[in-house]
LODRENDO-525478 format. One line per 2 residues: their letters; for each residue x, y, z of N, C-alpha, C, O. Coordinates in steps of 0.2 Angstrom, whole numbers. Layout:
a) X/Y/Z/X/Y/Z/X/Y/Z/X/Y/Z; ...
This chain:
mt) 223/802/1090/224/812/1087/220/808/1079/221/802/1077; 214/813/1078/214/815/1071/213/822/1073/210/824/1078
fa) 217/827/1065/218/830/1063/222/830/1054/223/825/1051; 223/837/1052/228/838/1046/234/844/1051/234/849/1055
si) 237/841/1046/243/846/1045/243/850/1038/241/848/1033; 246/856/1040/248/859/1033/253/864/1033/256/867/1037
df) 256/863/1024/260/869/1025/262/871/1019/263/867/1014; 262/879/1020/263/880/1014/269/887/1014/271/891/1018
et) 271/885/1005/275/887/1003/273/896/999/267/897/997; 277/901/999/274/907/995/278/910/991/283/914/994
at) 279/910/984/285/914/981/286/922/979/290/924/975; 280/925/984/284/932/985/282/933/993/278/929/996
gs) 284/938/996/281/940/1004/274/943/1002/271/948/1004; 274/940/998/260/945/998/261/936/1003/264/931/1002
rn) 256/936/1008/254/931/1010/248/927/1005/245/922/1006; 247/931/999/240/928/994/244/923/987/241/921/982
sa) 251/923/989/255/920/983/256/912/985/262/909/983; 253/909/988/254/900/988/255/900/985/252/904/981
ca) 263/894/982/264/890/975/269/886/980/275/887/979; 266/880/984/265/874/984/262/874/990/263/878/994
vg) 258/866/990/253/866/997/255/858/1001/252/852/999; 257/858/1005/261/852/1007/252/847/1015/252/848/1021
iv) 247/844/1013/243/842/1019/245/836/1024/251/838/1026; 244/833/1026/246/824/1028/239/825/1035/239/829/1040
sv) 235/822/1032/230/818/1038/230/814/1040/232/809/1037; 229/815/1050/229/808/1051/225/806/1055/224/810/1060
en) 222/799/1053/218/801/1059/220/795/1066/224/791/1063; 219/794/1071/218/789/1075/224/786/1076/225/781/1078
gi) 232/793/1074/238/791/1074/239/789/1069/245/791/1069; 238/787/1062/240/785/1059/240/789/1053/234/791/1052
it) 244/791/1048/244/793/1043/239/790/1039/239/783/1039; 233/793/1033/232/790/1031/232/793/1025/229/790/1020
de) 235/800/1022/232/803/1016/238/811/1018/240/815/1022; 241/808/1010/245/814/1010/246/817/1005/250/813/1001
yy) 243/825/1001/243/828/995/247/832/997/248/834/1002; 251/833/990/254/837/987/255/839/982/257/834/979
tl) 255/847/978/256/848/972/259/857/972/258/861/977; 262/858/967/262/867/967/257/870/963/254/867/959
ik) 257/875/964/254/882/964/252/885/959/247/882/958; 252/888/955/253/895/951/253/902/954/248/905/951
pp) 257/905/960/255/910/962/251/917/955/253/918/950; 247/921/958/245/929/954/251/929/950/256/929/953
nn) 250/928/945/256/933/938/262/928/937/267/930/934; 259/922/940/269/919/943/272/920/943/275/917/939
ey) 275/925/946/278/929/952/284/927/956/283/923/960; 288/930/956/292/925/963/296/932/966/298/937/962
nw) 298/931/973/304/934/975/310/929/976/310/923/977; 314/936/974/322/928/973/323/928/979/328/925/979
hn) 322/929/984/326/927/991/319/920/993/321/914/995; 312/921/993/309/918/993/310/912/989/308/907/992
vq) 313/909/980/317/906/978/322/901/983/323/895/984; 325/907/984/334/904/989/332/899/996/335/894/996
vh) 328/901/999/323/899/1004/318/889/1002/317/884/1005; 315/890/993/313/883/995/313/880/986/308/877/983
gi) 318/883/982/321/884/976/313/884/970/312/883/964; 309/885/974/302/887/967/303/888/964/305/893/967
te) 304/890/955/304/895/951/299/895/947/296/890/946; 296/902/944/293/902/939/292/895/933/287/892/932
ed) 298/895/931/297/889/929/295/882/930/295/878/925; 294/881/935/291/876/939/283/875/942/279/870/943
tq) 282/880/941/274/883/942/270/886/935/265/889/935; 274/886/928/269/892/925/264/885/919/262/887/914
na) 263/878/921/260/875/920/257/873/924/252/871/922; 258/873/934/254/871/938/246/875/939/246/880/936
pe) 240/873/942/236/873/944/234/881/947/237/880/953; 230/887/947/228/889/949/226/888/958/223/883/960
fk) 226/892/961/224/888/970/217/886/966/216/881/963; 211/892/966/206/888/964/204/884/961/198/883/960
ki) 208/878/958/208/874/955/210/867/958/209/861/957; 213/869/963/213/865/967/213/865/976/217/862/980
yp) 209/870/977/204/873/982/198/864/983/197/861/988; 198/862/980/195/858/981/197/852/986/193/849/990
ei) 203/851/985/206/847/989/208/848/993/210/843/996; 209/854/996/211/858/1000/205/857/1006/206/856/1012
kk) 199/857/1003/192/858/1008/193/850/1009/194/848/1015; 191/847/1006/191/841/1006/199/836/1015/199/832/1018
rl) 201/840/1013/205/835/1019/206/842/1023/212/843/1024; 203/846/1024/202/850/1033/197/854/1032/197/860/1030
qg) 191/851/1032/186/855/1031/181/852/1042/178/847/1043; 183/856/1044/180/856/1050/184/849/1056/181/846/1060
ki) 192/850/1054/194/845/1058/200/853/1059/200/858/1056; 204/848/1067/209/852/1071/214/850/1065/214/845/1062
vv) 220/857/1064/222/858/1058/228/860/1063/228/864/1068; 235/857/1060/239/861/1064/249/863/1058/251/861/1053
ah) 249/866/1061/256/869/1058/263/871/1061/265/870/1067; 266/873/1057/274/873/1064/272/880/1064/274/882/1070
ne) 270/885/1060/271/890/1059/264/891/1059/263/894/1054; 258/890/1062/252/892/1062/249/897/1059/245/897/1054
sf) 250/905/1065/248/909/1061/252/913/1054/250/918/1052; 257/910/1051/257/911/1044/257/907/1039/259/909/1034
dr) 254/901/1039/253/895/1038/243/896/1035/241/893/1030; 238/901/1041/231/900/1043/232/908/1038/228/909/1034
sv) 237/911/1041/235/920/1034/239/916/1027/239/919/1021; 241/911/1028/242/911/1017/234/910/1016/230/914/1014
lq) 232/904/1019/227/902/1016/221/907/1016/217/907/1011; 219/911/1022/216/917/1021/216/922/1016/211/925/1014
kt) 223/924/1014/222/926/1010/221/924/1002/218/926/997; 226/919/1002/223/917/995/220/913/992/221/911/987
ma) 211/911/998/208/911/995/203/919/997/201/921/992; 202/920/999/202/926/1000/203/932/991/199/936/989
ln) 209/930/989/210/934/982/207/930/977/208/932/972; 202/924/978/201/920/975/193/921/975/188/917/975
dl) 193/925/976/185/926/981/180/919/984/175/917/982; 184/916/988/184/909/991/182/911/1000/186/915/1003
ny) 176/907/1002/175/908/1005/177/905/1012/173/901/1014; 182/907/1017/186/905/1020/180/902/1028/180/896/1031
se) 177/906/1029/170/900/1036/169/895/1032/173/890/1034; 165/893/1026/164/886/1025/167/879/1027/166/873/1028
lk) 178/885/1027/182/876/1030/179/876/1038/182/873/1042; 175/879/1040/173/878/1050/180/875/1053/182/869/1056
ls) 182/878/1052/188/878/1057/192/882/1062/194/887/1059; 194/882/1069/196/883/1075/198/893/1072/199/895/1066
dr) 198/896/1076/203/904/1073/208/904/1075/210/910/1075; 213/900/1078/218/896/1077/219/892/1078/214/889/1081
we) 224/890/1075/227/881/1074/232/879/1079/235/884/1082; 233/871/1079/236/869/1084/245/871/1078/245/871/1072
ct) 251/875/1085/257/874/1084/261/874/1082/264/880/1080; 264/870/1083/273/864/1085/275/870/1086/274/870/1092
mk) 278/877/1083/283/880/1083/282/880/1090/286/878/1093; 276/882/1093/274/885/1099/274/879/1104/275/882/1110
lc) 273/873/1105/276/866/1108/282/869/1107/283/874/1111; 286/867/1102/293/866/1104/294/870/1108/296/868/1113
ra) 293/878/1106/297/883/1111/296/883/1119/299/887/1123; 290/879/1120/287/879/1126/290/871/1130/288/869/1135
nn) 296/870/1127/295/863/1127/303/862/1129/306/861/1123; 308/861/1135/316/862/1131/318/859/1131/324/860/1132
ky) 317/853/1131/319/845/1125/320/851/1119/324/848/1115; 319/858/1116/320/856/1112/325/865/1111/324/870/1115
ps) 331/866/1105/335/869/1106/329/879/1102/331/885/1101; 324/878/1102/322/884/1097/315/880/1094/313/874/1094
gk) 313/885/1091/304/884/1087/305/882/1082/301/878/1080; 313/883/1077/315/880/1070/314/875/1068/318/871/1070
ln) 309/872/1065/307/865/1063/315/862/1062/320/860/1065; 314/864/1056/322/859/1057/324/857/1062/325/851/1062
ec) 325/860/1067/331/860/1074/329/854/1078/332/849/1079; 321/857/1079/317/853/1079/316/844/1078/317/839/1082
ca) 314/845/1071/316/838/1070/325/833/1070/326/828/1071; 329/839/1069/333/837/1073/336/832/1079/342/831/1081
vd) 329/830/1082/330/834/1089/327/827/1090/331/823/1093; 320/825/1087/317/818/1085/318/814/1081/314/809/1081
ni) 324/813/1074/325/809/1072/320/810/1064/321/808/1058; 316/815/1067/314/814/1062/315/818/1054/315/824/1052
kl) 316/812/1048/317/815/1041/314/818/1040/308/816/1041; 316/826/1037/314/830/1035/319/834/1027/326/834/1026
qh) 313/837/1021/318/840/1016/312/845/1017/306/845/1017; 320/850/1021/316/856/1027/310/861/1017/309/860/1011
he) 309/865/1021/303/871/1015/300/865/1008/296/867/1003; 302/860/1009/298/855/1006/291/855/1008/291/853/1014
al) 284/857/1007/279/858/1009/276/851/1012/273/851/1018; 279/844/1007/274/840/1012/278/834/1017/276/830/1022
sd) 285/838/1014/290/833/1023/288/838/1027/288/835/1033; 285/846/1026/287/851/1033/277/847/1035/274/847/1041
ar) 275/846/1031/269/845/1033/268/836/1037/264/834/1041; 273/833/1034/274/828/1039/278/826/1042/277/820/1044
ac) 285/830/1044/288/832/1050/285/837/1055/288/838/1060; 279/839/1053/277/843/1059/268/839/1061/264/842/1065
ak) 266/833/1059/264/832/1061/266/825/1066/264/825/1072; 270/822/1063/277/818/1071/280/824/1076/282/824/1082
lf) 279/830/1072/283/834/1078/274/833/1084/275/830/1089; 269/835/1083/264/836/1086/263/829/1089/260/829/1094
fn) 265/825/1086/262/820/1094/268/820/1098/267/821/1104; 276/820/1096/282/818/1100/278/825/1105/277/823/1111
cr) 277/830/1103/274/836/1108/271/835/1113/272/837/1118; 264/830/1112/260/832/1115/258/825/1118/253/822/1119
gt) 267/822/1119/269/813/1122/262/811/1121/258/811/1126; 261/809/1114/258/804/1113/264/798/1109/270/799/1108
dk) 260/794/1107/264/787/1106/266/790/1099/262/793/1097; 272/790/1096/276/791/1086/268/789/1082/264/784/1081
ii) 268/795/1080/265/792/1073/265/785/1069/270/781/1069; 259/784/1067/261/780/1061/261/780/1055/255/780/1053
nn) 268/781/1049/267/785/1041/264/776/1038/268/771/1037; 258/776/1037/256/769/1033/261/774/1026/267/772/1024
nk) 259/777/1024/262/780/1015/271/782/1015/274/785/1011; 273/780/1018/280/783/1018/284/780/1027/290/782/1028
């Protein structure tokens, strides 16, 4: 299986406020690349609730690149690929709305209208108690630092394999 898994963290309740992204590239069942960066959200503004969830603050992203600067890295990892996310509608929306805010054309990524969603796969499988990422990872003994974008993306890639009944994913990076 070849795909990219992605996870965003947001600074506010607005879907265009990406403050971190993690992307894991998988080729033929092997993790070949991992990418993580903080992102300076619009006006570097944060909602206290979001900070409570992921721990990223204004101080952390004060000198981080803005989305437009890191977009080429995202594009090279996603363009034309199958994309997997744990709550695909959330992460897809964050990407679309953040790109729109930055006058970037989402259609140039050539992605499916719907991505693969491990949350839905886990909910459909009686093996998992819920669709929550941390609970699904606990069942499969997948290491997770919840709400850290790269850890979430890596866990999502591993869950995708497990839910599909494929051999376990090989991680060459970690």
